[in-house]
C-alpha positions, 0 to 999 in steps of 0.5 A, a space after each residue: 499500499 502506497 504511504 507518505 511521510 509529510 514533514 514540518 519544516 522549522 523544528 524538524 528538517 530545519 534546526 531552530 535557531 537558538 535564544 541567543 540567535 533569536 536575540 540577535 535577530 530581535 535587535 535588528 529591528 531597533 525594538 531592543 535599543 528601545 526599551 523592548 525586551 528580546 521576550 516582548 518581542 518575540 511575544 508579539 511576533 508571534 501574535 499575527 504570525 498565523 494570518 502571516 504565514 497564511 499569507 492573508 495579510 502583507 509584511 507590511 500590515 503585519 509588521 504594523 500590527 507587531 509595532 503596534 503592539 510594541 509601541 514603538 517603530 520597527 526596521 522590519 525590513 533589516 529584520 526579514 533580510 536577516 531572516 532569511 538566513 538567521 531564523 533555522 538552518 537545515 539539519 543534515 541528517 534529519 534531511 538524510 534520513 527523510 529521504 532515505 525513506 523513499 522507495 516504490 510504495 513510500 513518497 516523502 512531502 513537505 507541509 510548512 506555514 511559511 510566508 511569502 518573503 520566505 518561501 521566495 528568499 530561503 527556500 528556493 535556495 534549499 536544493 534538498 527540497 526538490 527531492 520531496 515528492 510533494 511541498 505545501 506551503 502555507 502562504 501559496 493556500 492561504 491557509 495554515 496549520 492547525 487549520 483543518 483545511 491545510 491538512 485536507 488539501 495536502 491529503 486531495 493533492 496526494 490523492 490518499 487517505 489519512 490513514 496512509 499518512 505520517 505527520 511529524 511537527 515539532 508543534 503540538 497543536 499542529 500534531 493535534 490538528 492532524 490527528 482531527 483528520 484521521 492522520 497518524 502524528 507525530 510530535 517530533 523531539 529527535 530522530 532517533 524516536 522519529 525514526 521508530 516511530 516511522 519504522 512501525 508505521 511502515 511495518 504495519 
């Protein structure tokens, strides 16, 4: 039976930026020079990120919301330029393992919440993406995880039943969203554990 292993990007195939790296990214906006802490910045950054990832608001509108929440002006263009190569780095071991799962009955795919500037600026530079059988990006579809419509779109495009799919994401909310549609979903913590989960899934 044909099966698909579906992967999130950041936190799974890409390593998250370190706490120090996050602080440096926040500093590019000028917010830290205006009395805003890194923690306050990232809280505001995340508050409207779902709409931004889904491509339903523009970069300018998103950053206006963040600036309003923080009460300071932000150099968001400088941040977005730095974010392209500073938000995370590919995990070679995870990518190699994910692609090793491909065989005549097993395909691999990507389901990523990503805004347009990252899709166009970073993802176009990642050669390994072309080796995945399917790639689904939130900004292109105007919907983001954990919205059930994002998962359903992937199932429809892949022409596969949810029980024949295994999804890895580091975010429990996204894992829960996939499970609501009947997809086998697992929170990715490390390569060895995920490899065992995939081995069992493919054996059944």
